[in-house]
Backbone atoms as SQL, in Angstrom:
CREATE TABLE atoms (id INTEGER PRIMARY KEY, chain TEXT, resi INTEGER, resn TEXT, atom TEXT, x REAL, y REAL, z REAL);
INSERT INTO atoms VALUES
  (1, 'A', 1, 'UNK', 'N', -115.526, -3.667, 0.758),
  (2, 'A', 1, 'UNK', 'CA', -115.734, -4.514, 1.748),
  (3, 'A', 1, 'UNK', 'C', -116.847, -4.391, 2.923),
  (4, 'A', 2, 'UNK', 'N', -117.610, -4.767, 2.582),
  (5, 'A', 2, 'UNK', 'CA', -118.758, -4.543, 3.394),
  (6, 'A', 2, 'UNK', 'C', -118.849, -5.006, 4.944),
  (7, 'A', 3, 'UNK', 'N', -118.759, -4.698, 6.325),
  (8, 'A', 3, 'UNK', 'CA', -118.567, -5.262, 7.464),
  (9, 'A', 3, 'UNK', 'C', -119.972, -5.354, 7.856),
  (10, 'A', 4, 'UNK', 'N', -119.989, -6.347, 8.608),
  (11, 'A', 4, 'UNK', 'CA', -121.530, -7.174, 9.483),
  (12, 'A', 4, 'UNK', 'C', -121.592, -5.888, 10.387),
  (13, 'A', 5, 'UNK', 'N', -122.579, -5.642, 10.476),
  (14, 'A', 5, 'UNK', 'CA', -123.317, -4.749, 11.662),
  (15, 'A', 5, 'UNK', 'C', -124.749, -5.939, 12.197),
  (16, 'A', 6, 'UNK', 'N', -124.672, -5.511, 13.559),
  (17, 'A', 6, 'UNK', 'CA', -125.266, -6.006, 14.786),
  (18, 'A', 6, 'UNK', 'C', -126.559, -5.382, 15.230),
  (19, 'A', 7, 'UNK', 'N', -127.729, -5.534, 15.363),
  (20, 'A', 7, 'UNK', 'CA', -128.383, -4.431, 15.659),
  (21, 'A', 7, 'UNK', 'C', -128.567, -5.179, 17.306),
  (22, 'A', 8, 'UNK', 'N', -128.314, -4.084, 18.103),
  (23, 'A', 8, 'UNK', 'CA', -128.492, -4.442, 20.075),
  (24, 'A', 8, 'UNK', 'C', -129.814, -3.746, 20.255),
  (25, 'A', 9, 'UNK', 'N', -130.090, -4.484, 20.316),
  (26, 'A', 9, 'UNK', 'CA', -131.567, -4.066, 21.902),
  (27, 'A', 9, 'UNK', 'C', -131.680, -3.823, 23.304),
  (28, 'A', 10, 'UNK', 'N', -131.489, -2.827, 24.046),
  (29, 'A', 10, 'UNK', 'CA', -131.195, -2.920, 25.194),
  (30, 'A', 10, 'UNK', 'C', -132.860, -2.648, 26.144),
  (31, 'A', 11, 'UNK', 'N', -132.979, -3.462, 27.194),
  (32, 'A', 11, 'UNK', 'CA', -134.198, -3.082, 27.971),
  (33, 'A', 11, 'UNK', 'C', -133.822, -3.136, 28.747),
  (34, 'A', 12, 'UNK', 'N', -134.110, -2.211, 29.471),
  (35, 'A', 12, 'UNK', 'CA', -133.476, -1.352, 30.612),
  (36, 'A', 12, 'UNK', 'C', -135.329, -1.876, 32.031),
  (37, 'A', 13, 'UNK', 'N', -135.088, -2.795, 32.702),
  (38, 'A', 13, 'UNK', 'CA', -135.770, -2.898, 33.907),
  (39, 'A', 13, 'UNK', 'C', -136.983, -4.131, 33.409),
  (40, 'A', 14, 'UNK', 'N', -136.661, -5.119, 34.106),
  (41, 'A', 14, 'UNK', 'CA', -137.173, -6.245, 33.960),
  (42, 'A', 14, 'UNK', 'C', -138.272, -6.280, 34.984),
  (43, 'A', 15, 'UNK', 'N', -139.616, -5.708, 34.652),
  (44, 'A', 15, 'UNK', 'CA', -140.503, -6.010, 35.450),
  (45, 'A', 15, 'UNK', 'C', -141.755, -6.558, 34.289),
  (46, 'A', 16, 'UNK', 'N', -142.953, -6.143, 34.471),
  (47, 'A', 16, 'UNK', 'CA', -143.704, -7.229, 33.674),
  (48, 'A', 16, 'UNK', 'C', -143.753, -6.701, 32.335),
  (49, 'A', 17, 'UNK', 'N', -143.371, -5.173, 32.163),
  (50, 'A', 17, 'UNK', 'CA', -143.195, -4.795, 30.613),
  (51, 'A', 17, 'UNK', 'C', -141.989, -5.239, 29.483),
  (52, 'A', 18, 'UNK', 'N', -140.993, -5.090, 30.558),
  (53, 'A', 18, 'UNK', 'CA', -139.887, -5.570, 30.315),
  (54, 'A', 18, 'UNK', 'C', -139.507, -7.119, 29.855),
  (55, 'A', 19, 'UNK', 'N', -140.040, -7.744, 30.601),
  (56, 'A', 19, 'UNK', 'CA', -139.829, -8.958, 30.550),
  (57, 'A', 19, 'UNK', 'C', -141.031, -9.555, 29.226),
  (58, 'A', 20, 'UNK', 'N', -142.126, -8.635, 29.606),
  (59, 'A', 20, 'UNK', 'CA', -142.982, -9.457, 28.134),
  (60, 'A', 20, 'UNK', 'C', -141.978, -9.114, 26.867),
  (61, 'A', 21, 'UNK', 'N', -141.234, -7.806, 26.880),
  (62, 'A', 21, 'UNK', 'CA', -140.638, -7.234, 25.329),
  (63, 'A', 21, 'UNK', 'C', -140.309, -8.022, 25.073),
  (64, 'A', 22, 'UNK', 'N', -138.973, -8.710, 26.185),
  (65, 'A', 22, 'UNK', 'CA', -137.879, -9.367, 25.718),
  (66, 'A', 22, 'UNK', 'C', -138.150, -10.641, 25.016),
  (67, 'A', 23, 'UNK', 'N', -138.917, -11.113, 26.108),
  (68, 'A', 23, 'UNK', 'CA', -139.816, -12.630, 25.393),
  (69, 'A', 23, 'UNK', 'C', -140.635, -12.666, 24.408),
  (70, 'A', 24, 'UNK', 'N', -140.955, -11.540, 23.708),
  (71, 'A', 24, 'UNK', 'CA', -141.601, -11.427, 22.412),
  (72, 'A', 24, 'UNK', 'C', -140.781, -11.087, 21.453),
  (73, 'A', 25, 'UNK', 'N', -139.710, -9.685, 21.668),
  (74, 'A', 25, 'UNK', 'CA', -138.667, -10.168, 20.699),
  (75, 'A', 25, 'UNK', 'C', -137.721, -11.104, 20.414),
  (76, 'A', 26, 'UNK', 'N', -137.823, -12.316, 21.308),
  (77, 'A', 26, 'UNK', 'CA', -136.813, -13.438, 21.388),
  (78, 'A', 26, 'UNK', 'C', -137.831, -14.217, 20.178),
  (79, 'A', 27, 'UNK', 'N', -138.842, -14.155, 21.214),
  (80, 'A', 27, 'UNK', 'CA', -139.754, -15.678, 19.779),
  (81, 'A', 27, 'UNK', 'C', -139.699, -14.869, 18.264),
  (82, 'A', 28, 'UNK', 'N', -139.559, -13.405, 18.120),
  (83, 'A', 28, 'UNK', 'CA', -139.903, -13.044, 16.721),
  (84, 'A', 28, 'UNK', 'C', -138.288, -12.830, 16.041),
  (85, 'A', 29, 'UNK', 'N', -137.322, -12.840, 16.766),
  (86, 'A', 29, 'UNK', 'CA', -136.051, -12.157, 16.193),
  (87, 'A', 29, 'UNK', 'C', -135.110, -13.366, 16.765),
  (88, 'A', 30, 'UNK', 'N', -135.529, -14.504, 17.398),
  (89, 'A', 30, 'UNK', 'CA', -134.087, -15.173, 17.890),
  (90, 'A', 30, 'UNK', 'C', -133.363, -15.614, 16.843),
  (91, 'A', 31, 'UNK', 'N', -134.286, -16.696, 16.109),
  (92, 'A', 31, 'UNK', 'CA', -133.064, -16.823, 14.754),
  (93, 'A', 31, 'UNK', 'C', -132.470, -16.149, 14.241),
  (94, 'A', 32, 'UNK', 'N', -132.515, -14.698, 13.969),
  (95, 'A', 32, 'UNK', 'CA', -131.604, -13.805, 13.667),
  (96, 'A', 32, 'UNK', 'C', -130.711, -13.366, 14.375),
  (97, 'A', 33, 'UNK', 'N', -129.284, -13.561, 13.908),
  (98, 'A', 33, 'UNK', 'CA', -128.501, -14.018, 14.173),
  (99, 'A', 33, 'UNK', 'C', -127.787, -12.492, 14.556),
  (100, 'A', 34, 'UNK', 'N', -127.988, -11.355, 13.280),
  (101, 'A', 34, 'UNK', 'CA', -127.829, -9.796, 13.236),
  (102, 'A', 34, 'UNK', 'C', -128.489, -9.138, 14.712),
  (103, 'A', 35, 'UNK', 'N', -129.376, -9.800, 15.356),
  (104, 'A', 35, 'UNK', 'CA', -129.663, -8.932, 16.619),
  (105, 'A', 35, 'UNK', 'C', -129.438, -9.652, 17.836),
  (106, 'A', 36, 'UNK', 'N', -129.330, -8.633, 18.712),
  (107, 'A', 36, 'UNK', 'CA', -128.969, -9.200, 20.194),
  (108, 'A', 36, 'UNK', 'C', -129.670, -8.532, 20.561),
  (109, 'A', 37, 'UNK', 'N', -130.343, -8.999, 21.925),
  (110, 'A', 37, 'UNK', 'CA', -131.346, -8.682, 22.569),
  (111, 'A', 37, 'UNK', 'C', -130.564, -8.732, 24.515),
  (112, 'A', 38, 'UNK', 'N', -130.888, -7.545, 24.485),
  (113, 'A', 38, 'UNK', 'CA', -130.401, -7.558, 26.469),
  (114, 'A', 38, 'UNK', 'C', -130.833, -6.516, 26.880),
  (115, 'A', 39, 'UNK', 'N', -131.841, -7.603, 28.162),
  (116, 'A', 39, 'UNK', 'CA', -132.782, -7.187, 29.407),
  (117, 'A', 39, 'UNK', 'C', -131.744, -6.903, 30.784),
  (118, 'A', 40, 'UNK', 'N', -131.164, -5.556, 30.897),
  (119, 'A', 40, 'UNK', 'CA', -131.061, -5.355, 32.337),
  (120, 'A', 40, 'UNK', 'C', -131.770, -5.100, 33.254),
  (121, 'A', 41, 'UNK', 'N', -131.720, -5.845, 34.506),
  (122, 'A', 41, 'UNK', 'CA', -132.267, -5.767, 35.899),
  (123, 'A', 41, 'UNK', 'C', -131.679, -5.567, 36.629),
  (124, 'A', 42, 'UNK', 'N', -131.981, -5.385, 38.059),
  (125, 'A', 42, 'UNK', 'CA', -131.050, -4.928, 39.247),
  (126, 'A', 42, 'UNK', 'C', -131.155, -6.490, 39.730),
  (127, 'A', 43, 'UNK', 'N', -132.235, -7.585, 39.643),
  (128, 'A', 43, 'UNK', 'CA', -131.951, -8.632, 40.166),
  (129, 'A', 43, 'UNK', 'C', -131.810, -9.440, 38.985),
  (130, 'A', 44, 'UNK', 'N', -131.323, -10.504, 39.663),
  (131, 'A', 44, 'UNK', 'CA', -131.522, -11.814, 38.414),
  (132, 'A', 44, 'UNK', 'C', -132.247, -13.079, 38.443),
  (133, 'A', 45, 'UNK', 'N', -133.315, -12.467, 38.763),
  (134, 'A', 45, 'UNK', 'CA', -134.423, -13.143, 38.606),
  (135, 'A', 45, 'UNK', 'C', -135.660, -12.654, 39.056),
  (136, 'A', 46, 'UNK', 'N', -136.897, -13.025, 38.445),
  (137, 'A', 46, 'UNK', 'CA', -138.386, -12.470, 38.545),
  (138, 'A', 46, 'UNK', 'C', -139.374, -12.976, 39.106),
  (139, 'A', 47, 'UNK', 'N', -139.962, -12.425, 40.574),
  (140, 'A', 47, 'UNK', 'CA', -140.498, -12.592, 41.034),
  (141, 'A', 47, 'UNK', 'C', -141.906, -12.317, 40.882),
  (142, 'A', 48, 'UNK', 'N', -143.115, -13.176, 41.182),
  (143, 'A', 48, 'UNK', 'CA', -144.430, -12.507, 40.869),
  (144, 'A', 48, 'UNK', 'C', -145.187, -13.034, 42.133),
  (145, 'A', 49, 'UNK', 'N', -145.393, -11.889, 43.059),
  (146, 'A', 49, 'UNK', 'CA', -146.360, -12.121, 44.165),
  (147, 'A', 49, 'UNK', 'C', -147.805, -11.559, 43.987),
  (148, 'A', 50, 'UNK', 'N', -149.215, -12.458, 43.926),
  (149, 'A', 50, 'UNK', 'CA', -150.086, -11.512, 44.203),
  (150, 'A', 50, 'UNK', 'C', -150.273, -10.808, 45.224),
  (151, 'A', 51, 'UNK', 'N', -151.133, -9.689, 44.818),
  (152, 'A', 51, 'UNK', 'CA', -151.757, -8.849, 46.362),
  (153, 'A', 51, 'UNK', 'C', -152.339, -9.687, 47.550),
  (154, 'A', 52, 'UNK', 'N', -151.792, -9.419, 48.251),
  (155, 'A', 52, 'UNK', 'CA', -152.465, -10.678, 49.190),
  (156, 'A', 52, 'UNK', 'C', -154.113, -10.183, 49.637),
  (157, 'A', 53, 'UNK', 'N', -154.710, -9.288, 49.612),
  (158, 'A', 53, 'UNK', 'CA', -155.761, -8.753, 49.726),
  (159, 'A', 53, 'UNK', 'C', -156.479, -8.740, 48.574),
  (160, 'A', 54, 'UNK', 'N', -156.291, -9.488, 47.150),
  (161, 'A', 54, 'UNK', 'CA', -157.280, -10.009, 46.498),
  (162, 'A', 54, 'UNK', 'C', -157.067, -11.865, 46.417),
  (163, 'A', 55, 'UNK', 'N', -156.371, -12.263, 46.900),
  (164, 'A', 55, 'UNK', 'CA', -156.233, -13.693, 46.936),
  (165, 'A', 55, 'UNK', 'C', -156.110, -14.057, 48.618),
  (166, 'A', 56, 'UNK', 'N', -156.581, -14.634, 48.798),
  (167, 'A', 56, 'UNK', 'CA', -157.266, -14.739, 50.137),
  (168, 'A', 56, 'UNK', 'C', -157.546, -16.700, 50.229),
  (169, 'A', 57, 'UNK', 'N', -157.338, -17.594, 51.075),
  (170, 'A', 57, 'UNK', 'CA', -157.340, -19.022, 51.288),
  (171, 'A', 57, 'UNK', 'C', -158.937, -19.043, 51.588),
  (172, 'A', 58, 'UNK', 'N', -159.528, -19.705, 50.973),
  (173, 'A', 58, 'UNK', 'CA', -161.228, -20.750, 51.116),
  (174, 'A', 58, 'UNK', 'C', -160.972, -21.307, 52.511),
  (175, 'A', 59, 'UNK', 'N', -161.702, -20.787, 53.220),
  (176, 'A', 59, 'UNK', 'CA', -161.619, -21.680, 54.384),
  (177, 'A', 59, 'UNK', 'C', -163.346, -21.946, 54.907),
  (178, 'A', 60, 'UNK', 'N', -163.112, -23.670, 55.849),
  (179, 'A', 60, 'UNK', 'CA', -164.617, -23.516, 55.871),
  (180, 'A', 60, 'UNK', 'C', -164.836, -23.182, 57.104),
  (181, 'A', 61, 'UNK', 'N', -165.934, -22.996, 57.677),
  (182, 'A', 61, 'UNK', 'CA', -166.494, -22.918, 59.022),
  (183, 'A', 61, 'UNK', 'C', -167.272, -23.808, 59.565),
  (184, 'A', 62, 'UNK', 'N', -167.864, -24.901, 58.648),
  (185, 'A', 62, 'UNK', 'CA', -168.298, -25.912, 59.352),
  (186, 'A', 62, 'UNK', 'C', -167.526, -26.877, 58.923),
  (187, 'A', 63, 'UNK', 'N', -167.766, -27.878, 60.402),
  (188, 'A', 63, 'UNK', 'CA', -166.971, -29.108, 60.765),
  (189, 'A', 63, 'UNK', 'C', -168.074, -30.170, 60.344),
  (190, 'A', 64, 'UNK', 'N', -167.353, -31.407, 60.075),
  (191, 'A', 64, 'UNK', 'CA', -168.410, -32.441, 59.894),
  (192, 'A', 64, 'UNK', 'C', -167.490, -33.317, 60.805),
  (193, 'A', 65, 'UNK', 'N', -168.213, -34.420, 61.066),
  (194, 'A', 65, 'UNK', 'CA', -168.157, -34.614, 62.614),
  (195, 'A', 65, 'UNK', 'C', -168.073, -36.682, 61.678);
């Protein structure tokens, strides 16, 4: 009798690379029940904050009356 084996993929760290890999593997292998994908990260959320020196609000110096 043959035992069913699951393939387990463990992704450590959930930065941009880890999250991208997890999402791509889920997209390609999501329907395959023999594959288990686990993403391990210190936080339980993903936060993207653009660098404040590159993103500045645009302000107008002229005022209309």
